[in-house]
N, C-alpha and C positions, 0 to 999 in steps of 0.2 A: 234468444232462443229461436228455434225453427219450428215451422209447421210443415208437416208433410202428409201427403195423401196415402191412405192405406188401402190400396186395391179397389175392387169394384164396389165395396160397401159405401164408398164415398165418405168415410169417417176421417176426420183430421185429428192427428195426435200431436200434442206438444212434446218437444224434446229439448234437452239442454246438453251442451258439450263444454267440457273443460279440458284444457291441456296443461301438462306439467312436464317440465324438462329438468332433469337433475344430472349434473356432471360431476363425477367423482374420479379424480386422477388415480389410476391404479399404477401406472408406470410413468415416471417423470423423465425418462431418458437419462437417468443417473445425474440429473441436473444438480440436486442437492449435494451429492458426493463430489461432483466437479467443483462446485462453489466452495465447499469446505476445504478441499485440497488446495485450491487456488488461494484462499485466504491464508492457509497455513504457510504456503510457499511465500506469499507476500510478506507475512510476519518474519519469516526466516531471512528474507532478502533485506528487510529493514534492519533487523538485528545485525546482519553481516555488514551492511553499509555503516551502521553506527559504530561497530567495532573498528572498521577500516578508518573511519574518520578520527576516532580516538587515537589509533596508532599513528596516523599521519600527523595529528597535532602534537603528539608526544615526540615524534621524530623531529618536527620543526622546532619544538622547544629545545630539545637537546642540541640540535645544530646551532640554534641561535645562542645558546649558552656557551657552546664551544667557540663560536666566532667571537663572542664577547671576551672570553678568556684569552684567546689569541691576540685580539686587538689590545687588550690591557698589557700583555707581555710585550708586544711590539712597541706600544707607547712608552713603557718603562725603558726598553732598550734604546729607543730614539732619544729619550730624555737623558739617559746616562751618557750616550754618545755626544749629545749636545753639551752637557756639563764637562765632559772630558775635553772636548774641542775648545771650550772656553778657557780651560786651565792652560792650554798649550800656547 
């Protein structure tokens, strides 16, 4: 507390001072909207990447299956040719 002099009467009065500061954001610069939109876009990107990965794996599986079938056919033909050559 403070003591201060009150003019020519030479009386001293006691006084107290208290300060309070309150901060309430009224405008956040659209920060929440930006963060929500970014999160939505991030989720969409993850979903697209997941779908792309699934399609790539499916394509690789189909290609591997096709390669296996071709290899089996070639093996059978080579075996038939070998057996035919053995008979001759």
